[in-house]
TORSEKOL-458496 format. One line per 5 residues: number of its first residue (from 0); their letters; for each residue x, y, z of C-alpha. Coordinates in steps of 0.02 Angstrom, whole numbers, plus 50000, padded with zeros to 5 digits. Each point is the difference from the previous one (the first is absolute). Example, Ala and Ser with C-alpha at 12.3 -4.5 7.8 and 13.67 -1.06 7.14 Angstrom:
BEGIN
0	AS	50615 49775 50390 | 50069 50172 49967
***
This chain:
BEGIN
0	MAVQI	50070 51342 50177 | 49934 49976 49825 | 50119 49991 49855 | 50010 50038 49816 | 50060 49860 49889
5	SSGTD	50144 49997 49880 | 50020 49834 49911 | 50156 49923 49926 | 50075 49831 49959 | 50131 49905 50097
10	ASNGA	50124 49939 49871 | 50055 49854 50108 | 49836 49906 49994 | 49884 50098 49886 | 49878 50032 50144
15	SKTSL	49912 50166 50017 | 50066 50114 50135 | 49918 50150 50083 | 50083 50156 50066 | 49902 50093 50133
20	VPSSP	49990 50191 50009 | 49920 50081 50156 | 49840 50096 49965 | 49924 50153 50081 | 49878 49988 50150
25	TEDIE	49852 50041 49887 | 50048 49862 49878 | 50024 49884 50149 | 49820 50024 50059 | 49933 49980 49823
30	SLKLE	50101 49839 49979 | 49928 49926 50160 | 49824 50038 49938 | 50039 49916 49835 | 50071 49847 50091
35	RILRR	49837 49979 50098 | 49898 50011 49839 | 50121 49879 49917 | 49983 49869 50138 | 49810 50007 49991
40	KVDLR	50000 49980 49810 | 50126 49858 50005 | 49904 49909 50137 | 49835 50015 49906 | 50068 49950 49832
45	LCTIA	50131 49868 50041 | 49899 49911 50133 | 49847 49989 49889 | 50103 49937 49853 | 50092 49875 50109
50	GILYS	49837 49945 50080 | 49921 49968 49831 | 50151 49904 49937 | 50008 49904 50163 | 49819 49949 49975
55	LDQLD	50043 49944 49822 | 50151 49905 50071 | 50123 50095 49889 | 50093 50104 50128 | 50185 50005 50033
60	SGLIS	50061 50099 50150 | 50101 50120 49894 | 49848 50107 49960 | 49997 50081 50171 | 50184 49987 50045
65	SASVT	50060 50084 49839 | 49896 50156 50032 | 50011 50017 50189 | 50137 50050 50120 | 50056 49868 50125
70	KEQQL	49915 50072 50154 | 49828 50005 49916 | 49993 49826 49927 | 49942 49896 50150 | 49832 50085 50015
75	RFAYL	49968 49997 49812 | 50035 49814 49991 | 49884 49977 50149 | 49859 50097 49918 | 50027 49904 49839
80	QSGGV	49987 49833 50089 | 49850 50057 50101 | 49909 50055 49843 | 50036 49835 49915 | 49941 49899 50151
85	IIVAT	49841 50103 50015 | 49963 49960 49818 | 50030 49814 50031 | 49890 50004 50156 | 49862 50092 49907
90	GNIVN	50018 49873 49861 | 49960 49861 50123 | 49837 50087 50048 | 49959 50026 49815 | 50039 49816 49970
95	FGLNL	49876 49955 50135 | 49864 50093 49904 | 50053 49930 49832 | 50001 49824 50070 | 49814 50022 50037
100	LNGHA	49973 50018 49812 | 50045 49817 49978 | 49888 49929 49863 | 49943 50168 49930 | 50019 50019 49810
105	GLKGW	50071 49824 49997 | 50160 50054 50092 | 50072 49931 50160 | 50048 50112 50145 | 50186 49993 49964
110	QWMYL	49966 50044 49818 | 49907 50156 50053 | 50153 50048 50106 | 50118 49985 49852 | 49881 50092 49882
115	VQGLI	49961 50150 50110 | 50172 50026 50077 | 50084 49968 49833 | 49899 50138 49917 | 50041 50120 50142
120	TCVIG	50185 49959 49979 | 49994 50038 49813 | 49917 50170 50028 | 50124 50049 50137 | 50146 49942 49892
125	VATYF	49949 50116 49858 | 49979 50148 50120 | 50172 49968 50073 | 50082 50029 49831 | 49951 50184 50010
130	WIVDF	50031 50020 50188 | 50177 49927 50008 | 50147 50121 50010 | 50176 50015 49930 | 50162 49993 50102
135	PENSQ	50030 50148 50119 | 50110 50101 49882 | 49861 49997 49867 | 49850 50019 50115 | 49942 50164 49924
140	QSFYF	49961 49905 49839 | 49875 49885 50087 | 49813 50031 49990 | 49941 50123 50134 | 50145 49967 50121
145	LTKAE	50147 50115 50042 | 50048 50171 49936 | 50178 50037 49942 | 50041 50083 50167 | 49934 49851 50097
150	TDIAV	50097 49881 49889 | 50161 50096 50038 | 49966 49984 50187 | 49964 49813 49985 | 50162 49973 49904
155	RRIQE	50100 50102 50126 | 49930 49906 50150 | 50039 49828 49926 | 50172 50056 49943 | 50041 50063 50174
160	DRGDV	49932 49841 50078 | 50093 49868 49899 | 50072 50078 49842 | 49918 49887 49871 | 49866 50103 49915
165	KPAPF	50069 49969 49826 | 50068 49829 49947 | 50177 49977 49938 | 50015 49953 49816 | 49951 49819 49966
170	SLLEL	50142 49876 50014 | 49976 49811 49998 | 50155 49981 50107 | 49936 50125 50127 | 49832 49912 50005
175	ARQFL	50082 49830 50025 | 50111 50071 50137 | 49847 50034 50107 | 49971 49814 50020 | 50160 49988 50103
180	DPKIY	49915 50091 50144 | 49941 49867 50127 | 49866 50118 50066 | 49898 49970 49843 | 49988 49814 50038
185	GFAAS	49958 50030 50182 | 49859 50120 49954 | 49935 49882 49865 | 50003 49851 50119 | 49905 50100 50132
190	FFLLN	49862 50040 49877 | 49992 49819 49944 | 49977 49944 50180 | 49872 50137 50036 | 49894 49968 49846
195	LVSTA	50008 49813 50031 | 49896 50030 50155 | 49896 50148 49944 | 49938 49908 49845 | 49956 49846 50099
200	LSYFL	49906 50098 50133 | 49915 50132 49894 | 49937 49887 49860 | 49962 49847 50105 | 49929 50087 50154
205	PIILQ	49818 49961 49953 | 50050 49816 49975 | 50088 49998 50168 | 49847 50077 50084 | 49884 49875 49914
210	SGMGF	50096 49836 50008 | 50109 50040 50150 | 49874 50086 50114 | 49833 49934 49939 | 49920 50159 49932
215	SENKS	49884 49995 49850 | 50060 50057 49829 | 49914 50170 50007 | 50049 50032 50181 | 50180 49958 49958
220	ILLSA	50001 50132 49863 | 49927 50131 50118 | 50112 49956 50148 | 50156 50021 49894 | 49959 50185 49969
225	PVLSD	50025 50064 50179 | 50163 49902 50012 | 50068 50091 49848 | 49931 50168 50059 | 50101 50002 50161
230	IYLAN	50127 50118 49922 | 50010 50161 50100 | 50072 49925 50159 | 50105 49875 49903 | 50067 50113 49863
235	DLPSH	49959 50185 49998 | 50025 50042 50185 | 50174 49919 50014 | 50051 50081 49835 | 49958 50174 50066
240	MLQEY	50118 49971 50147 | 50137 49909 49905 | 50009 50131 49861 | 50045 50129 50133 | 50142 49895 50073
245	RLRAP	50052 49912 49839 | 49994 49827 50080 | 49971 49850 49887 | 50080 49840 50069 | 49913 50004 50172
250	IITFN	49826 50008 49924 | 50040 49864 49872 | 50062 49887 50140 | 49849 50041 50111 | 49878 49966 49857
255	SLCLI	50086 49834 49963 | 49983 49947 50182 | 49816 50051 49997 | 49973 49894 49844 | 50085 49851 50081
260	TGFAM	49888 50021 50153 | 49845 50016 49890 | 50039 49841 49903 | 50036 49908 50163 | 49827 50050 50062
265	LGFAD	49923 49947 49834 | 50089 49833 49995 | 50010 49941 50180 | 49850 50074 50092 | 49836 49906 50015
270	QVTVR	49875 50141 50025 | 49933 50077 49840 | 50003 50175 50076 | 50185 49986 50041 | 50039 49935 49825
275	YIGTF	49900 50141 49919 | 50095 50129 50104 | 50159 49916 49938 | 49950 50041 49821 | 49982 50184 50050
280	LATGA	50174 50000 50077 | 50082 49912 49852 | 49911 50104 49869 | 50039 50166 50084 | 50183 49949 50015
285	YISNW	50028 49960 49817 | 49903 50155 49945 | 50113 50110 50106 | 50157 49907 49947 | 49964 50029 49816
290	AALNC	50012 50189 50026 | 50148 49985 50119 | 50101 49885 49885 | 49967 50108 49848 | 50059 50153 50092
295	YQANN	50148 49905 50073 | 50068 49951 49830 | 49960 50167 49918 | 50090 50097 50138 | 50159 49897 49985
300	ITGQW	50040 50008 49814 | 50049 50144 49888 | 50022 50019 49814 | 49870 49973 49865 | 50078 49839 49933
305	KRVVT	50012 49918 50170 | 49821 50052 50033 | 49947 49920 49835 | 50092 49837 50037 | 49933 49994 50178
310	AAAIT	49821 50032 49943 | 50015 49862 49868 | 50072 49874 50124 | 49868 50041 50131 | 49858 49990 49874
315	ACNGL	50061 49831 49937 | 50023 49926 50173 | 49836 50076 50059 | 49913 49907 49859 | 50093 49839 50039
320	GGVAG	49945 50017 50181 | 49820 50014 49941 | 50019 49841 49898 | 50075 49907 50147 | 49867 50068 50119
325	AFIVR	49863 49922 49894 | 50064 49827 50045 | 50024 50008 50189 | 49814 50007 50046 | 49945 49821 49969
330	QKEAP	49816 49956 50009 | 50037 49824 50062 | 50091 50072 50152 | 49845 50093 50064 | 49964 50057 50133
335	RYPTA	50180 50023 50065 | 50097 50029 49839 | 50169 49950 50076 | 50099 50030 49839 | 49936 50179 49985
340	IWVSI	50028 50033 50185 | 50180 49938 50008 | 50051 50076 49832 | 49930 50168 50054 | 50089 49995 50169
345	GSHLL	50164 49945 49921 | 49993 50132 49863 | 49985 50141 50125 | 50139 49933 50109 | 50107 50013 49843
350	IIAII	49941 50179 49970 | 50054 50045 50177 | 50172 49921 49967 | 50021 50097 49836 | 49950 50165 50081
355	AAFTL	50118 49969 50147 | 50146 49969 49882 | 49961 50158 49901 | 49982 50104 50158 | 50172 49951 50062
360	YFFYA	50077 50038 49830 | 49909 50167 49985 | 50052 50050 50177 | 50185 49972 49970 | 49993 50079 49826
365	NKKQR	49919 50157 50071 | 50131 50004 50138 | 50139 50000 49870 | 49910 50131 49897 | 49988 50118 50150
370	KGEKI	50188 49981 50027 | 50033 50040 49817 | 50067 49826 49964 | 49864 49946 49879 | 49886 50070 49864
375	IEGTD	49840 49900 50001 | 49917 49952 49835 | 50121 50116 49909 | 49902 50152 50064 | 50078 50133 50110
380	GFRYT	49906 50024 50164 | 49886 49848 49976 | 49967 49887 50149 | 49903 49840 50017 | 49832 49998 50089
385	Y	49967 49859 50122
***
């Protein structure tokens, strides 16, 4: 049944509360129609914004999680990652063409890559300024986005889902208190370990194909595109299924095992075909895990300030993982790259261990919540997703 919203403030914590009043059958049907329109608008706008920012390497995961209910986040993160990977794969094909301009206008091939793609980035960055939207409660003020009625529905859905549409008043003590939650460090460490591998593989894949497998420079650039484009089976299809059942930990564990298998094929096999297939397996695994880990952390925290702290910690550790990943692929270790192989395998064994520990904790916390012995994340009715 649809509801009408009556807003108030909880004096105990300053958080916005919502009282729900049953509506008539006619209003119920109209509300369902508005919800369908709302979902389409949010998908179009948020996923394009997030995809652009992802391409510009400026995205934190809060953009989607702050404006989506828990059950809808997995697929949106998957589409975001897929769009970003398609752009990277297309960029490799474009780089192949730009590399053929080597010597034209006195510029080398790599200089043409920086010039053309840099200009494209600048143009997209300016367009994004006008396309980006405000937080859900102010969505009607954004350029060509939601109406006032749609904004009310969006606010109501998020408030019913996790009760954190509007942030509590700023308090330095409250912000500092969020750092006492060990989940933040587990999520941040997982993203560090993931990006350690994804940076090494995505940026150095042409080098691995060239020095490690004997392909020419141009063939290495082209052969890296299909590896990055293997996203539907690795990312979108599992996300369709997992969003329905709200499973996160099993797919993260499965993807980690696939990545370990892929790197074992890349590092220990002798046949070039087997090693190339290993790059498909490893790449598909980390692409899928990016969406799954983002959804995993977003589903298991509530409150605007905890979301801010978590996003900041993840963004910082994600960047540190990228820095570390730049040093594990060593040219002198070609064609086997043992440092990259063993670091990648070890990192994903650690991810499995972190997820296993969280899953046990979430299971017992949910069990206590069902018995009425525990309120999770300070939010009535909230349960962890694992």
